[in-house]
C-alpha positions in Angstrom: 58.2 71.2 41.4 60.0 69.9 44.5 60.9 67.2 45.1 61.4 66.5 41.4 64.6 67.4 39.6 64.8 69.0 36.2 63.2 72.1 34.7 59.4 72.2 34.8 56.6 74.1 33.1 53.7 73.5 35.5 53.2 69.7 35.7 55.3 69.0 32.6 59.0 68.4 32.5 61.0 70.5 30.0 64.5 69.4 30.9 65.7 66.2 32.6 68.8 66.4 34.8 70.6 63.3 36.0 73.6 62.0 37.9 74.7 58.3 38.0 77.4 56.9 40.2 78.6 53.3 39.9 81.7 51.2 39.6 83.8 54.2 40.7 82.5 56.3 37.8 80.3 59.3 38.0 78.3 60.4 34.9 75.9 63.3 34.5 73.8 64.9 31.9 70.7 66.7 30.8 68.1 66.6 28.1 66.5 69.8 27.1 63.5 69.1 24.9 63.7 71.6 22.0 61.7 70.1 19.2 61.1 66.7 20.5 58.3 64.5 19.1 56.3 64.4 22.4 54.0 61.6 21.2 56.6 59.0 22.1 56.0 59.9 25.8 52.5 58.6 25.5 53.9 55.1 25.6 56.0 55.3 28.8 55.9 56.8 32.2 58.6 59.6 31.8 61.2 59.5 34.5 58.9 57.1 36.4 56.6 60.0 37.5 53.0 58.9 37.2 50.6 61.8 36.3 53.3 64.2 35.1 53.8 65.2 31.5 56.6 66.2 29.2 56.9 69.4 27.1 59.3 71.1 24.8 60.4 74.6 24.0 58.7 74.3 20.6 55.4 73.3 22.2 55.5 76.0 24.9 56.5 78.8 22.5 54.2 77.7 19.7 57.0 77.7 17.1 59.8 75.4 16.0 62.8 75.7 18.2 65.8 73.8 16.8 68.7 72.6 19.0 71.2 74.7 17.1 69.0 77.8 18.0 69.4 77.3 21.7 72.9 75.7 22.0 75.0 78.9 22.1 72.8 80.8 24.6 72.6 77.6 26.7 76.3 77.2 26.8 76.9 80.9 27.6 74.4 80.7 30.5 76.1 77.5 31.7 79.5 79.2 31.8 78.0 82.2 33.6 76.1 80.2 36.3 79.0 77.7 37.0 81.7 80.4 36.6 83.7 78.2 34.2 85.1 78.0 30.7 83.9 75.3 28.4 86.4 73.7 26.1 85.3 71.9 22.9 86.9 68.6 21.8 87.8 70.4 18.6 89.7 73.2 20.4 93.5 72.9 20.2 
């Protein structure tokens, strides 16, 4: 929910999105919780947001969702949304 970044399911964050700029370097990334052990989040304040939770695809769907199950559809959607072609480090 605005003004918070990421992908949310109600008051729980499903995917964190971040950008960092420093020392003339920009880095970015995301963390999509597929089958994450959510109990670790009981010991911290995730993303510094008091009163907000964390969830995963496995938790929301009620079944195990492995990273390799969502990787290809995620990358396909990324290419479509950003109108780009992704190149793997293994590609010639």
